[in-house]
C-alpha positions as CSV (number, residue, x, y, z in Angstrom):
1,M,132.2,125.3,75.2
2,P,129.3,125.5,72.5
3,K,127.0,128.7,72.8
4,V,123.5,127.7,74.2
5,S,120.4,129.6,73.8
6,C,117.0,129.3,75.5
7,E,115.7,127.2,72.7
8,E,117.5,124.4,73.9
9,C,116.9,124.8,77.5
10,Y,114.7,122.0,79.2
11,F,112.5,124.5,80.7
12,R,111.6,126.4,77.9
13,V,111.1,123.4,75.8
14,N,108.6,121.9,78.3
15,L,106.7,125.2,78.6
16,L,108.2,125.5,82.3
17,C,109.9,128.7,81.8
18,A,108.4,132.0,83.1
19,L,111.3,134.1,81.9
20,D,111.6,136.4,79.0
21,L,115.3,136.9,78.8
22,G,117.6,137.4,75.7
23,E,120.1,134.7,77.0
24,P,120.1,131.6,79.1
25,C,119.7,132.3,82.8
26,T,121.5,130.4,85.6
27,T,118.9,127.4,85.8
28,F,119.6,126.6,82.1
29,R,119.5,122.8,81.9
30,P,120.0,121.0,78.3
31,A,116.8,119.5,77.0
32,H,118.0,115.7,76.7
33,A,116.0,112.6,77.4
34,E,118.2,111.6,80.5
35,L,116.8,114.6,82.2
36,Q,113.4,113.3,82.1
37,P,111.7,112.2,85.4
38,P,111.4,108.5,86.0
39,Q,107.9,107.0,85.2
40,Q,105.7,106.7,88.1
41,L,104.6,103.3,89.4
42,R,101.0,102.1,88.6
43,F,98.5,101.7,91.3
44,V,97.1,98.1,91.2
45,F,94.2,96.9,93.5
46,R,94.7,93.9,95.7
47,Q,92.3,91.2,95.4
48,E,90.0,91.0,98.7
49,R,91.5,87.9,100.5
50,R,88.6,87.4,103.0
51,T,85.2,86.7,102.3
52,R,83.9,87.0,105.4
53,A,84.6,89.2,108.5
54,A,86.7,87.8,111.2
55,W,84.2,88.9,113.8
56,S,80.6,90.5,113.9
57,F,78.2,92.0,116.5
58,P,75.9,89.7,118.2
59,T,72.5,89.5,117.4
60,A,69.7,91.0,119.3
61,Q,68.7,87.7,120.7
62,E,72.5,87.1,121.7
63,Q,72.9,90.5,123.3
64,A,69.6,89.9,125.3
65,A,70.5,86.4,126.6
66,L,74.0,88.0,127.8
67,H,71.9,90.6,130.0
68,A,69.1,88.3,131.2
């Protein structure tokens, strides 16, 4: 097995390592492309399908007629 160093660690390369050790720690991961997280999905706004409300409040005249 080849000798590894902190300079080859994924966390050190991506400035995620908070340790200052002389040798690789137990969380050592090689800095390869296959360890990159998947790209997040894009957020796309849907077009509004309805141009009018399905219902509306009655007008003042309609309310007065209901209670008259």
